[in-house]
C-alpha positions as CSV (number, residue, x, y, z in Angstrom):
1,M,55.1,-45.7,9.6
2,L,51.5,-45.1,10.6
3,K,50.4,-43.7,7.2
4,G,47.0,-45.2,6.2
5,K,46.5,-47.1,9.5
6,H,43.0,-47.0,11.0
7,I,43.3,-46.4,14.7
8,L,40.3,-46.3,16.9
9,V,40.8,-44.4,20.2
10,G,38.6,-44.9,23.2
11,I,38.5,-42.3,26.0
12,T,37.0,-43.1,29.3
13,G,36.3,-40.8,32.2
14,G,39.6,-40.1,33.8
15,I,41.7,-36.9,34.4
16,A,44.3,-38.3,32.0
17,A,41.9,-37.7,29.1
18,Y,43.7,-34.4,28.5
19,K,46.8,-36.4,27.5
20,T,44.8,-38.3,24.9
21,A,44.5,-35.1,22.9
22,T,48.2,-35.2,22.4
23,I,48.2,-38.8,21.5
24,I,45.6,-38.1,18.8
25,R,47.6,-35.2,17.5
26,L,50.7,-37.3,17.2
27,L,48.9,-40.2,15.5
28,V,47.4,-37.9,12.9
29,K,50.8,-36.3,12.4
30,E,52.2,-39.7,11.6
31,G,49.6,-40.2,8.9
32,A,47.1,-42.4,10.8
33,D,43.3,-42.1,10.2
34,V,41.9,-41.7,13.7
35,K,38.3,-42.2,15.0
36,V,37.4,-41.5,18.6
37,I,34.8,-43.0,20.9
38,M,34.2,-41.1,24.2
39,T,32.2,-42.3,27.1
40,S,29.7,-39.8,28.7
41,H,32.1,-39.3,31.7
42,A,35.0,-38.6,29.4
43,K,33.2,-35.5,28.1
44,E,33.4,-34.1,31.6
45,F,37.2,-34.0,31.3
46,I,37.7,-32.9,27.7
47,T,35.3,-31.6,25.1
48,P,34.3,-33.6,22.0
49,L,35.0,-30.4,20.0
50,T,38.7,-30.5,21.0
51,I,39.0,-34.2,20.1
52,A,37.0,-33.9,16.8
53,T,39.3,-31.0,15.8
54,L,42.4,-33.0,16.5
55,S,41.2,-36.3,15.0
56,R,39.6,-34.6,12.0
57,N,36.6,-36.9,12.5
58,P,33.4,-36.5,14.4
59,V,33.5,-37.9,17.9
60,L,31.3,-40.9,18.6
61,S,29.6,-41.5,21.9
62,E,26.0,-42.8,21.6
63,F,24.7,-45.8,19.8
64,Y,22.4,-43.7,17.6
65,N,21.4,-40.1,17.0
66,P,18.0,-39.6,18.6
67,E,17.1,-36.8,16.2
68,N,17.4,-38.9,13.0
69,G,18.0,-42.5,14.0
70,D,21.5,-42.7,12.5
71,W,23.2,-45.7,14.0
72,N,26.9,-45.8,15.1
73,S,27.6,-49.4,14.4
74,H,30.1,-50.9,17.0
75,V,30.5,-53.8,14.6
76,D,31.6,-51.6,11.7
77,L,34.0,-49.7,14.1
78,G,35.5,-53.0,15.2
79,L,36.0,-54.1,11.6
80,W,37.4,-50.7,10.5
81,A,40.2,-50.5,13.1
82,D,43.7,-51.8,12.6
83,L,44.3,-51.1,16.2
84,F,42.1,-50.0,19.2
85,L,43.7,-47.9,21.8
86,I,41.8,-47.2,25.1
87,A,43.5,-44.3,26.9
88,P,42.9,-43.5,29.6
89,A,41.3,-46.8,30.8
90,T,39.8,-46.3,34.3
91,A,39.4,-49.0,36.9
92,N,35.7,-49.0,36.2
93,S,36.2,-49.6,32.4
94,L,38.9,-52.2,33.0
95,A,36.5,-54.1,35.2
96,K,33.8,-54.0,32.6
97,M,36.1,-55.0,29.8
98,A,37.4,-58.0,31.8
99,N,33.9,-59.2,32.5
100,G,32.3,-58.6,29.1
101,I,29.9,-55.8,30.2
102,A,28.8,-53.7,27.3
103,D,26.8,-50.7,28.5
104,N,28.2,-48.0,26.2
105,L,29.5,-47.6,22.6
106,L,33.1,-47.9,23.6
107,L,32.7,-51.2,25.4
108,T,30.5,-52.8,22.7
109,S,33.1,-51.7,20.1
110,Y,35.8,-53.3,22.3
111,L,33.9,-56.6,22.4
112,S,33.5,-56.4,18.6
113,A,37.1,-55.5,17.7
114,R,39.1,-58.1,15.8
115,C,42.2,-56.0,15.8
116,P,44.9,-55.7,18.5
117,V,43.8,-53.7,21.6
118,F,46.2,-51.5,23.5
119,V,45.1,-50.4,27.0
120,A,46.6,-47.5,29.0
121,P,45.3,-47.7,32.6
122,S,45.1,-44.5,34.6
123,M,43.9,-44.3,38.3
124,D,45.1,-43.6,41.8
125,L,47.8,-45.8,43.3
126,D,45.5,-47.7,45.7
127,M,43.0,-48.5,43.0
128,L,45.8,-49.8,40.8
129,K,47.0,-52.0,43.7
130,H,43.6,-53.4,44.6
131,P,43.3,-57.1,44.0
132,A,40.2,-56.7,41.8
133,T,42.1,-54.3,39.5
134,I,45.1,-56.6,39.4
135,I,42.9,-59.6,38.5
136,N,41.1,-57.5,35.8
137,I,44.4,-56.4,34.2
138,E,45.7,-60.0,34.2
139,T,42.5,-61.1,32.7
140,L,42.8,-58.6,29.9
141,K,46.4,-59.7,29.3
142,A,45.1,-63.3,29.0
143,F,42.6,-62.1,26.4
144,G,45.6,-60.9,24.3
145,N,45.3,-57.2,25.1
146,S,48.5,-55.2,25.4
147,I,48.7,-53.3,28.7
148,L,50.7,-50.0,28.6
149,E,52.1,-49.9,32.1
150,P,51.2,-46.8,34.1
151,A,54.1,-44.5,35.2
152,T,55.1,-43.5,38.7
153,G,54.7,-39.9,39.8
154,E,52.4,-37.2,41.2
155,L,48.8,-38.2,40.9
156,A,45.6,-36.1,40.6
157,S,44.7,-37.0,44.2
158,G,47.8,-35.3,45.5
159,L,49.5,-38.6,46.3
160,S,52.6,-39.9,44.6
161,G,53.0,-43.4,43.2
162,K,52.2,-45.7,40.3
163,G,49.0,-44.9,38.4
164,R,49.8,-42.1,35.9
165,M,48.9,-42.9,32.4
166,A,51.9,-43.5,30.2
167,E,53.1,-40.4,28.4
168,P,51.6,-39.7,24.9
169,E,55.0,-40.0,23.2
170,E,55.6,-43.4,24.8
171,I,52.2,-44.7,23.8
172,V,52.6,-43.6,20.1
173,K,56.1,-45.1,20.1
174,E,54.6,-48.5,21.3
175,I,52.0,-48.3,18.6
176,T,54.6,-47.5,15.9
177,N,56.9,-50.3,17.1
178,F,53.9,-52.7,16.9
179,F,53.3,-51.9,13.2
180,Q,57.0,-52.0,12.4
181,K,57.3,-55.5,13.8
182,K,54.1,-56.6,12.0
183,K,55.4,-55.2,8.7
184,G,58.9,-56.6,9.1
185,N,57.8,-60.1,8.0
186,K,56.1,-59.0,4.8
187,P,57.7,-60.0,1.5
188,L,57.8,-56.5,-0.1
189,N,58.8,-54.6,3.1
190,G,61.2,-51.8,2.1
191,K,60.3,-51.9,-1.6
192,H,58.8,-49.0,-3.5
193,L,56.4,-50.0,-6.2
194,L,55.0,-48.0,-9.1
195,I,51.7,-49.2,-10.6
196,N,49.5,-47.7,-13.2
197,A,45.9,-48.6,-13.7
198,G,42.7,-47.8,-15.5
199,P,42.0,-46.2,-18.9
200,T,43.0,-42.9,-20.3
201,R,40.8,-40.3,-22.0
202,E,42.0,-38.5,-25.2
203,P,39.9,-35.4,-25.7
204,L,38.3,-34.5,-29.0
205,D,36.5,-31.4,-27.7
206,P,35.2,-30.2,-24.3
207,V,32.5,-32.9,-24.2
208,R,33.9,-35.9,-26.1
209,F,36.9,-38.2,-25.7
210,I,38.4,-41.5,-27.0
211,S,38.8,-44.1,-24.3
212,N,38.3,-47.9,-23.6
213,F,36.4,-50.2,-21.3
214,S,39.1,-50.6,-18.7
215,S,37.7,-50.5,-15.1
216,G,41.0,-50.2,-13.3
217,K,40.1,-53.2,-11.1
218,M,43.2,-55.2,-11.9
219,G,45.6,-52.4,-11.2
220,I,43.8,-51.4,-8.0
221,A,43.9,-55.0,-6.8
222,L,47.7,-55.0,-7.5
223,A,48.2,-51.8,-5.5
224,D,46.1,-53.0,-2.6
225,A,48.0,-56.4,-2.5
226,A,51.4,-54.7,-2.8
227,F,50.5,-52.5,0.2
228,E,49.5,-55.5,2.2
229,Y,52.8,-57.1,1.2
230,G,54.6,-54.2,2.9
231,A,55.5,-52.1,-0.1
232,E,55.3,-48.3,-0.4
233,V,53.0,-47.9,-3.4
234,D,52.5,-45.1,-6.0
235,L,49.3,-45.7,-8.0
236,V,49.0,-43.6,-11.2
237,L,45.3,-44.0,-11.8
238,G,43.3,-43.1,-14.9
239,P,39.7,-42.0,-14.7
240,V,37.7,-44.9,-13.2
241,S,34.4,-45.2,-11.4
242,S,34.5,-44.9,-7.6
243,L,36.5,-48.0,-6.6
244,P,37.9,-48.1,-3.1
245,V,41.7,-47.9,-2.7
246,N,43.6,-48.5,0.5
247,S,44.2,-45.2,2.2
248,G,47.9,-45.9,2.7
249,I,48.5,-45.9,-1.1
250,N,49.7,-42.8,-2.8
251,V,47.2,-42.2,-5.6
252,I,48.1,-39.9,-8.4
253,N,45.0,-39.2,-10.5
254,V,45.5,-38.6,-14.2
255,T,43.3,-38.4,-17.3
256,S,45.3,-38.5,-20.6
257,A,48.0,-40.8,-21.9
258,A,50.4,-37.9,-21.8
259,S,49.8,-37.2,-18.2
260,M,50.1,-40.9,-17.2
261,A,53.3,-41.2,-19.1
262,S,54.7,-38.0,-17.5
263,E,53.9,-39.3,-14.0
264,C,55.3,-42.8,-14.6
265,I,58.5,-41.7,-16.3
266,S,59.3,-39.1,-13.5
267,R,58.6,-41.6,-10.7
268,F,60.1,-44.7,-12.0
269,P,63.8,-43.9,-11.2
270,E,63.0,-43.9,-7.5
271,C,61.1,-47.3,-7.6
272,D,62.3,-50.8,-7.2
273,V,59.4,-52.3,-9.3
274,A,57.0,-51.0,-11.8
275,I,53.8,-52.9,-12.9
276,L,52.1,-51.4,-15.9
277,S,48.6,-52.6,-15.9
278,A,46.8,-49.5,-17.3
279,A,45.0,-49.6,-20.6
280,V,46.7,-46.6,-22.1
281,A,45.3,-45.3,-25.4
282,D,47.6,-46.0,-28.3
283,F,46.5,-43.0,-30.2
284,T,45.3,-39.5,-29.4
285,P,43.8,-36.8,-31.7
286,E,46.3,-34.6,-33.5
287,T,44.2,-31.6,-32.6
288,T,41.6,-30.9,-30.0
289,S,38.8,-28.4,-30.5
290,S,38.3,-25.8,-27.8
291,I,34.6,-25.7,-28.6
292,K,32.1,-28.5,-29.1
293,I,32.3,-30.0,-32.6
294,K,28.9,-29.6,-34.2
295,K,27.2,-32.5,-36.0
296,D,26.7,-32.2,-39.7
297,N,25.8,-34.5,-42.6
298,S,29.3,-34.5,-44.1
299,G,30.6,-36.7,-41.4
300,L,33.8,-36.3,-39.3
301,T,37.4,-37.4,-39.9
302,I,39.7,-37.5,-36.9
303,K,43.4,-37.7,-37.5
304,L,45.2,-39.5,-34.7
305,K,48.9,-39.7,-33.6
306,P,50.6,-42.2,-31.4
307,T,50.8,-41.7,-27.7
308,A,54.0,-42.2,-25.7
309,D,54.8,-45.9,-25.1
310,I,55.2,-45.9,-21.3
311,A,56.5,-49.5,-21.1
312,A,59.1,-48.9,-23.8
313,E,60.2,-45.6,-22.3
314,L,60.7,-47.2,-18.9
315,G,62.5,-50.1,-20.5
316,K,65.0,-47.7,-21.9
317,I,65.9,-46.2,-18.5
318,K,65.5,-49.3,-16.4
319,K,68.5,-50.0,-14.1
320,P,69.8,-53.6,-13.6
321,V,68.4,-53.5,-10.0
322,Q,64.9,-52.5,-11.1
323,L,62.1,-54.9,-12.2
324,L,59.6,-53.9,-14.9
325,A,56.4,-55.8,-15.5
326,G,53.8,-55.1,-18.2
327,F,50.5,-56.5,-19.4
328,A,49.5,-57.9,-22.8
329,L,45.9,-58.1,-23.6
330,E,45.6,-60.2,-26.8
331,T,43.0,-61.5,-29.1
332,N,45.2,-63.7,-31.4
333,N,48.6,-65.3,-31.5
334,E,48.6,-64.6,-27.8
335,L,51.7,-66.3,-26.5
336,E,53.9,-65.2,-29.4
337,N,52.7,-61.6,-29.2
338,A,53.3,-61.5,-25.5
339,K,56.9,-62.9,-25.8
340,E,57.7,-60.4,-28.6
341,K,56.4,-57.5,-26.4
342,L,58.5,-58.7,-23.4
343,A,61.7,-58.6,-25.5
344,R,60.9,-55.5,-27.5
345,K,60.1,-53.3,-24.5
346,N,62.9,-54.7,-22.2
347,L,60.5,-56.0,-19.7
348,D,61.3,-58.6,-16.9
349,L,57.8,-60.0,-16.7
350,I,54.7,-59.9,-18.8
351,V,51.2,-60.8,-17.7
352,L,49.2,-62.2,-20.6
353,N,45.4,-62.2,-20.6
354,S,43.0,-62.8,-23.4
355,L,39.7,-61.3,-24.5
356,N,38.8,-64.7,-25.7
357,E,38.7,-66.1,-22.2
358,K,35.2,-65.9,-20.6
359,G,35.3,-63.9,-17.4
360,A,38.7,-62.3,-18.2
361,G,39.7,-58.9,-19.4
362,F,37.9,-55.5,-19.1
363,E,35.3,-54.8,-16.5
364,Y,35.2,-58.3,-15.0
365,S,36.0,-59.0,-11.3
366,T,37.9,-62.1,-12.4
367,N,40.9,-62.8,-14.7
368,R,42.9,-65.6,-16.1
369,V,46.5,-64.9,-16.7
370,T,49.7,-66.4,-17.9
371,L,53.0,-65.1,-16.6
372,I,56.1,-65.1,-18.8
373,D,59.4,-63.9,-17.3
374,R,62.7,-62.8,-19.0
375,N,64.1,-66.3,-18.8
376,N,61.0,-67.6,-20.8
377,N,59.6,-69.4,-17.7
378,I,55.8,-69.7,-18.2
379,D,53.3,-70.0,-15.4
380,K,49.6,-70.5,-16.3
381,F,46.8,-69.9,-13.8
382,E,43.1,-70.8,-13.7
383,L,40.3,-68.2,-13.7
384,K,40.5,-66.4,-10.3
385,S,39.3,-63.2,-8.7
386,K,41.5,-60.2,-9.6
387,D,42.5,-60.0,-5.9
388,E,43.9,-63.5,-6.1
389,V,45.5,-62.8,-9.5
390,A,47.2,-59.8,-8.0
391,R,48.8,-62.0,-5.3
392,D,49.9,-64.5,-7.9
393,I,51.7,-61.7,-9.8
394,L,53.3,-60.3,-6.7
395,D,54.4,-63.7,-5.5
396,K,56.2,-64.1,-8.9
397,I,57.8,-60.7,-8.5
398,V,59.0,-61.5,-4.9
399,L,60.7,-64.6,-6.3
400,M,62.3,-62.6,-9.1
401,L,63.7,-60.0,-6.6
402,Q,65.5,-62.7,-4.6
């Protein structure tokens, strides 16, 4: 449930900091990407080395590194996080949070955070019952923060009462429940999507290959949007330049048309929807030289053979409950060619785009598409960013799944 979630953990200077190590271990085990901010007092209770080892990320504490000037941006941390957990939250830190005091990296990150904030108070029973603490907690609730109620039991002071930080398993369960509820309203929740993207490379020899100008931008935009819509996403990705992909997406990197076909064909039976946006090479060399082909004046003839037609192969094995969408990049007779491809390959939806459209096609960050479904319904869209186009395509798929 937490796979790919960005969780920022703040540790303040309380004895319960030792429990936070278990929280971090459980979050990482659930697939979350965890970054940790520790106050200077927190380091007196648990070492940064322990926390860094468990979180698999360096621990942050100071605004900058005095040796080289590297800045730990509280703004970037606040934007990065999907959820900010402060555990333990001492009475001192609660007071500062409630009153907007920002005298350390943790507190400035709290004030910059745009994500939900979960707070796990931890202190002695009399501190928790003090009117100032009660007011501070109520203030934080009014700000929209979620307070994880302290438990009752033996305290570090030797007294017994309410003030123990909630147990790690309970805290992680609360976080998991939060994301489950948040995901529950998304249109592709519970669906498994297969998407392919990018070009393929068909080798001639160890240094040369046949390829095309596909950037992979459209397919990656589809994968990111599908993940945001709540789907589990497998992205079979050809060789592209370093484009960011949401960390919650299962990326399978391939190079050749054969490897892309193999991955798509093997994964499709377990998927609800496949969207084939990759620019797969139609031909590959019949033979590949194991050594570099030397240039000579007689020229070079390359004999090519067809590659596997991934859309057609998936169309043959598609179940009635599955939906298969393909792309058609055309230069002439565009609508007719797209409709013919839709029928011939047993697709449910085809996305037509044209190399004749300015700002559409390979390498651009924009696209203009026409959607044609199996019932011959046609939806035409204006030129948009590929992120917006991805959402248009997914909205159509959501309607077709109903």
